[in-house]
C-alpha positions in Angstrom: 20.5 -13.5 0.0 22.5 -10.6 1.5 23.7 -12.6 4.2 24.9 -15.2 1.9 27.2 -12.5 0.2 28.4 -11.3 3.4 29.4 -14.6 4.8 31.3 -15.6 1.7 34.1 -13.1 1.8 35.4 -13.9 5.3 35.8 -17.4 3.9 37.9 -16.2 1.2 39.9 -13.6 3.0 41.8 -16.0 5.3 42.9 -17.9 2.1 45.5 -15.3 1.1 47.1 -13.8 4.0 49.7 -11.5 2.4 47.4 -9.8 -0.5 47.7 -6.5 1.5 50.2 -4.9 -1.1 47.8 -5.5 -3.8 45.1 -3.4 -2.2 45.3 -0.9 -5.4 44.0 -3.4 -7.7 40.7 -4.2 -5.9 39.2 -0.6 -6.4 39.0 -1.5 -10.1 36.8 -4.8 -9.5 34.7 -3.7 -6.8 32.1 -2.7 -9.4 31.4 -6.2 -10.4 30.3 -7.7 -7.1 28.1 -4.6 -6.7 26.1 -5.2 -9.7 25.8 -8.8 -9.0 24.2 -8.1 -5.5 21.6 -5.5 -6.9 20.0 -6.7 -9.8 18.9 -10.5 -10.6 20.4 -10.4 -14.2 23.7 -9.5 -13.0 23.4 -11.9 -10.1 23.4 -14.6 -12.5 26.3 -13.2 -14.1 28.1 -12.9 -10.9 27.4 -16.5 -10.2 30.5 -17.6 -12.0 32.1 -16.2 -8.8 30.6 -19.3 -7.1 32.9 -21.5 -9.2 35.2 -19.6 -7.1 36.5 -23.0 -6.4 39.3 -21.0 -8.2 40.6 -21.5 -4.8 42.5 -24.0 -6.7 44.9 -21.2 -7.5 45.5 -20.7 -3.8 47.1 -24.1 -3.6 49.3 -23.1 -6.7 50.5 -19.9 -4.8 51.7 -22.1 -2.0 53.5 -24.6 -4.3 55.9 -21.8 -5.4 56.4 -20.9 -1.8 57.6 -24.5 -1.3 61.0 -23.5 -2.4 61.0 -21.0 0.6 61.3 -23.7 2.9 65.1 -23.8 2.2 65.5 -20.1 3.5 63.4 -21.4 6.5 66.6 -23.3 7.7 68.3 -20.1 7.7 68.2 -17.5 10.7 64.9 -16.0 11.5 65.8 -12.9 9.5 65.3 -14.9 6.4 61.6 -14.8 6.3 61.8 -11.3 5.0 63.8 -12.5 1.8 61.0 -15.4 1.6 58.4 -12.7 1.0 60.4 -11.5 -2.0 60.6 -14.8 -3.6 56.9 -15.2 -3.3 56.4 -12.2 -5.3 59.1 -13.2 -7.7 57.0 -16.4 -8.9 54.7 -13.8 -10.5 56.0 -14.4 -13.6 52.8 -16.2 -14.3 51.0 -13.1 -13.9 47.9 -14.2 -15.9 47.0 -17.1 -13.5 48.1 -15.3 -10.1 46.7 -12.0 -10.9 43.3 -13.5 -11.7 43.3 -15.6 -8.3 44.4 -12.9 -6.2 41.9 -10.1 -7.2 38.8 -12.2 -6.6 39.6 -12.9 -2.8 41.0 -9.2 -2.2 38.0 -7.4 -4.0 35.4 -9.5 -2.1 36.5 -8.4 1.4 36.7 -4.9 0.2 33.1 -4.7 -1.3 31.2 -5.9 1.7 31.9 -2.8 3.8 31.1 -0.6 0.8 28.4 -2.6 -0.8 26.3 -3.7 2.3 25.0 -0.2 3.0 24.1 0.2 -0.7 22.0 -2.8 -0.9 20.2 -2.0 2.3 19.4 1.5 0.6 18.2 0.0 -2.7 16.4 -2.9 -1.2 13.4 -1.2 0.4 12.9 1.0 -2.8 12.0 -2.4 -4.9 8.9 -3.4 -3.0 6.6 -0.1 -3.6 5.9 -0.9 -7.3 3.5 -4.1 -6.6 1.6 -1.9 -4.1 -1.5 -1.0 -6.0 -2.5 -3.7 -8.3 -6.1 -3.6 -9.8 -7.3 -0.8 -7.6 -5.4 1.6 -9.7 -7.7 0.6 -12.8 -10.8 0.9 -10.7 -9.8 4.5 -9.7 -9.5 5.4 -13.3 -13.0 4.1 -14.0 -14.4 6.0 -11.1 -12.9 9.1 -12.2 -14.5 8.6 -15.8 -17.8 7.8 -14.2 -17.8 10.8 -11.8 -16.6 13.2 -14.6 -20.2 14.6 -15.1 -20.5 15.3 -11.5 -17.0 16.5 -10.8 -16.7 18.8 -13.9 -18.8 21.8 -12.6 -17.0 21.7 -9.3 -13.6 21.6 -10.8 -14.3 24.4 -13.1 -14.7 26.7 -10.1 -11.0 26.5 -9.2 -9.6 27.4 -12.6 -8.0 30.7 -12.5 -9.8 31.8 -9.2 -8.8 33.9 -6.3 -9.5 32.9 -2.6 -12.3 35.3 -2.0 -16.1 35.3 -1.2 -16.9 34.9 -5.1 -15.0 31.6 -5.0 -17.2 30.4 -1.9 -20.4 31.4 -3.8 -19.5 29.7 -7.1 -18.5 26.6 -5.1 -21.8 26.5 -3.3 -23.8 26.7 -6.4 -21.7 24.0 -8.0 -22.2 21.6 -5.1 -26.0 22.3 -5.2 -25.9 21.5 -8.8 -24.3 18.1 -8.2 -27.3 17.4 -5.7 -25.1 17.7 -2.5 -28.1 19.0 -0.6 -28.5 22.2 1.4 -27.3 20.9 4.8 -24.5 18.9 3.4 -23.3 22.0 1.2 -23.5 24.3 4.1 -21.4 22.0 6.2 -18.7 21.5 3.5 -18.3 25.1 3.1 -18.2 26.0 6.8 -15.6 23.2 7.2 -13.6 24.2 4.1 -13.3 27.9 5.2 -11.9 26.5 8.6 -9.4 24.4 6.8 -8.3 27.1 4.5 -7.6 29.4 7.5 -5.8 26.8 9.7 -3.7 25.6 6.7 -3.2 29.2 5.4 -4.0 28.1 1.7 -2.7 30.8 -0.8 -4.1 29.5 -4.2 -7.4 27.8 -5.5 -5.7 24.6 -6.2 -4.8 24.3 -2.5 -8.4 25.0 -1.8 -9.5 22.2 -4.1 -7.3 19.7 -2.3 -8.6 21.0 1.1 -12.3 20.3 -0.2 -11.5 16.7 -1.2 -10.1 16.2 2.4 -13.4 17.6 3.8 -15.6 15.6 1.4 -13.6 12.4 2.3 -14.1 13.0 6.0 -17.8 13.6 5.5 -18.1 10.5 3.6 -15.9 8.4 6.1 -18.8 7.0 8.1 -20.3 5.4 5.1 -17.3 3.4 4.4 -17.8 -0.1 5.9 -17.2 -3.6 4.6 -19.9 -6.1 4.1 -19.4 -9.0 6.6 -20.0 -12.5 5.4 -19.4 -15.6 7.7 -20.7 -14.5 11.1 -23.7 -16.3 10.2 -24.4 -19.5 8.3 -26.1 -18.8 6.0 -25.8 -15.1 5.9 -29.2 -13.9 4.6 -29.2 -10.7 2.5 -32.5 -9.0 1.5 -32.2 -6.6 -1.5 -34.9 -4.0 -2.1 -35.3 -0.9 -4.2 -37.6 0.9 -6.6 -38.3 -0.3 -10.2 -35.4 0.1 -12.5 -32.8 0.9 -9.8 -30.7 -2.3 -10.8 -31.4 -4.8 -7.9 -31.3 -7.9 -9.9 -28.2 -6.9 -12.0 -26.4 -5.7 -8.7 -27.4 -9.2 -7.2 -25.8 -11.0 -10.2 -22.5 -8.9 -9.8 -22.5 -9.4 -6.0 -23.0 -13.0 -6.7 -19.9 -13.1 -8.9 -17.7 -11.2 -6.4 -18.8 -13.6 -3.7 -18.2 -16.8 -5.7 -14.7 -15.4 -6.6 -14.0 -15.0 -2.9 -14.8 -18.8 -2.3 -18.3 -18.4 -0.7 -21.2 -20.6 -1.9 -24.4 -18.5 -2.8 -28.0 -19.5 -3.2 -30.3 -17.2 -4.9 -34.0 -16.7 -4.3 -36.1 -15.2 -7.0 -38.7 -13.4 -4.9 -39.7 -10.9 -7.5 -42.8 -12.8 -8.8 -44.5 -9.8 -10.3 -42.2 -8.2 -13.0 -42.4 -10.1 -16.2 -39.1 -12.1 -16.9 -37.5 -11.2 -13.5 -37.1 -14.8 -12.6 -35.6 -15.6 -15.9 -33.0 -12.7 -15.5 -32.1 -14.0 -12.3 -31.8 -17.5 -13.7 -29.4 -16.1 -16.5 -27.2 -14.7 -13.6 -27.4 -18.0 -11.8 -26.1 -19.8 -14.9 -23.4 -17.3 -15.4 -22.0 -17.6 -11.8 -22.9 -21.4 -11.5 -25.0 -21.0 -8.4 -28.2 -22.6 -7.3 -31.6 -20.6 -7.2 -34.8 -21.2 -5.7 -37.8 -19.9 -7.7 -41.6 -20.5 -8.0 -43.3 -18.9 -11.0 -46.3 -16.8 -10.0 -45.8 -17.9 -6.1 -45.9 -16.0 -3.1 -42.7 -13.9 -2.6 -42.7 -14.5 1.2 -43.0 -18.3 0.6 -40.1 -18.3 -1.8 -37.9 -16.4 0.5 -38.9 -18.9 3.5 -38.0 -21.9 1.4 -34.6 -20.3 0.2 -33.6 -19.8 3.7 -34.5 -23.2 4.7 -32.7 -24.6 1.6 -29.5 -22.6 2.3 -29.4 -23.9 5.8 -29.9 -27.6 4.7 -27.3 -27.2 1.9 -24.7 -25.5 4.1 -24.6 -22.4 1.9 -22.6 -19.2 3.1 -25.0 -16.7 1.5 -28.6 -16.6 0.6 -29.4 -13.5 -1.7 -33.3 -12.6 -1.8 -34.3 -10.6 -4.7 -37.6 -8.7 -4.0 -39.9 -6.9 -6.5 -39.2 -3.2 -7.2 -41.8 -1.0 -5.7 -42.2 2.8 -4.9 -41.9 4.2 -1.4 -45.3 5.9 -1.9 -47.2 2.6 -2.4 -47.9 1.6 1.2 -49.4 -1.6 0.5 -46.3 -2.9 -1.5 -44.2 -1.5 1.3 -46.3 -3.8 3.8 -45.4 -6.6 1.8 -41.9 -6.2 2.1 -42.4 -6.2 5.9 -44.1 -9.5 5.5 -41.2 -10.8 3.5 -38.8 -9.6 6.4 -41.2 -11.3 8.9 -41.3 -14.5 7.2 -37.6 -14.9 6.6 -37.2 -14.4 10.3 -39.3 -17.3 11.0 -37.0 -19.4 8.9 -34.0 -18.0 10.7 -34.6 -16.0 14.0 -31.3 -13.9 13.3 -32.4 -13.2 9.6 -32.2 -11.3 7.6 -28.7 -10.3 8.5 -28.4 -7.5 5.9 -31.1 -5.5 4.3 -29.5 -3.7 1.3 -31.3 -0.7 -0.7 -30.1 -0.4 -4.3 -30.5 3.3 -5.5 -30.0 4.8 -8.9 -27.5 7.6 -8.7 -29.4 9.5 -11.4 -32.2 10.2 -9.0 -30.4 12.8 -7.1 -32.2 13.9 -4.1 -35.0 11.7 -4.8 -32.6 8.9 -3.7 -32.4 10.4 -0.2 -36.1 10.2 -0.1 -36.0 6.6 -0.9 -33.3 5.9 1.8 -35.6 7.6 4.5 -38.8 5.6 3.3 -37.0 2.2 3.1 -35.0 2.7 6.3 -38.3 3.4 8.2 -40.1 0.3 6.8 -37.2 -2.2 6.8 -34.3 -0.8 9.1 -31.5 -0.6 6.3 -28.1 -1.9 6.8 -26.4 -1.0 3.8 -26.8 0.7 0.4 -25.6 -0.2 -3.2 -25.4 3.0 -5.4 -25.5 2.4 -9.2 -25.3 4.2 -12.5 -22.9 6.9 -11.2 -21.3 6.9 -14.6 -24.3 8.5 -16.3 -25.3 11.2 -13.9 -24.2 14.5 -12.8 -25.8 14.2 -9.5 -23.2 12.0 -7.7 -23.0 14.6 -4.8 -26.2 12.9 -3.3 -23.8 10.6 -1.3 -22.7 13.8 0.7 -26.5 14.4 1.5 -26.8 10.9 2.5 -23.8 11.0 4.7 -25.0 14.3 6.4 -28.9 13.4 6.8 -29.2 9.6 7.0 -25.6 8.1 7.2 -26.3 4.4 6.1 -23.2 2.5 5.1 -22.6 2.4 1.4 -21.1 -1.0 0.7 -20.8 -0.9 -3.0 -21.0 1.6 -6.0 -21.3 1.1 -9.7 -19.9 3.0 -12.6 -20.9 0.6 -15.6 -22.6 -2.4 -16.6 -19.6 -5.0 -16.4 -19.0 -7.2 -13.7 -15.8 -5.4 -12.5 -17.9 -2.1 -12.6 -19.2 -2.8 -9.0 -16.7 -2.2 -6.4 -16.4 -1.5 -2.6 -16.9 2.1 -1.6 -13.9 4.0 -0.4 -14.4 7.7 0.7 -11.0 9.0 -0.1 -11.1 7.4 -3.6 -14.6 9.0 -4.3 -13.5 12.4 -3.1 -10.4 12.3 -5.3 -12.2 11.0 -8.3 -14.9 13.7 -7.9 -12.3 16.5 -7.8 -9.8 15.2 -10.1 
């Protein structure tokens, strides 16, 4: 667009060779073209300048100049008087003055306007930078309010001294951050405060957010879909952690991204577990493989074979909830994994554990137990909106750093989102 406006002036400037004496007038009209370049609304207003076929006036100006040829026959000194007659026909000031300012103002503006447009143009793109992620960050702040309130209160009217670090240690432990993670964070925080020469408690709060973000960074990893066809995802967890609901939400996200999903109802023990998954399949208009009262391993095997035959992108296997202390049930999970690998030698490609954020340090014990049994590849942390123990993620990052693919802060579909360490730390500390 800018090149269009720059090219136009040169074409007009040669049209009137001698408008130099009227350079004083252009200064008043330079503002009009400037607006037409900057804002779309005034650009349309400036479009009348396009009917600048008002170059018709330019032929009109030469017509009065035709009588000048008579002086042309006179000696060469006559051209000077000839310039005076050209000014004399200005009795038609209304038409001539309207014609002359346009060409004169256009050349004058490009030099002044061009730099202005370049300066204003980059300022326009930033607004559409953060679309819906902003609303998610607001939800995350609201969901982590119970966890973050105790930590944020430490920095209110506080001085940077040993008392501040002691109160902060107590607040982190109350948030179920864990002893090892708390010690690590406080040591890292002291080093940052010293190197940054922080002078007030609010600066310390910002530095603590940076320390938490760096600690959680290894947990930030995307879930890769498409490397294998189908990508077989096995989902496990204890009773009531939200496995089936998380599978339904994950299915919706995958379907929105254009992936074809097949569900396997391998939770054949819990009452209505199959029906619950059927409801999610209907909502997301995806296919499901189920067998009421059948063997979970057989259902998983059939689902993987069906996914390969139907060309599905993802097969999600829902397993029954079980406590890690029930060894015979944990052995059954091993069996499901073995049987799935018989249907596809590379499967399962992802083994996800769904943990309830309300369980605090017990979540760390679950991660250890299921990881030892199945070899976890990722975590889904749910119900962070109803707990004051969200600091458990720091404990997981310090003691068993398994990637966190998704976190949930509500019951709606949009309340399950990908995990971002920086966003989590900022939401936790306000």
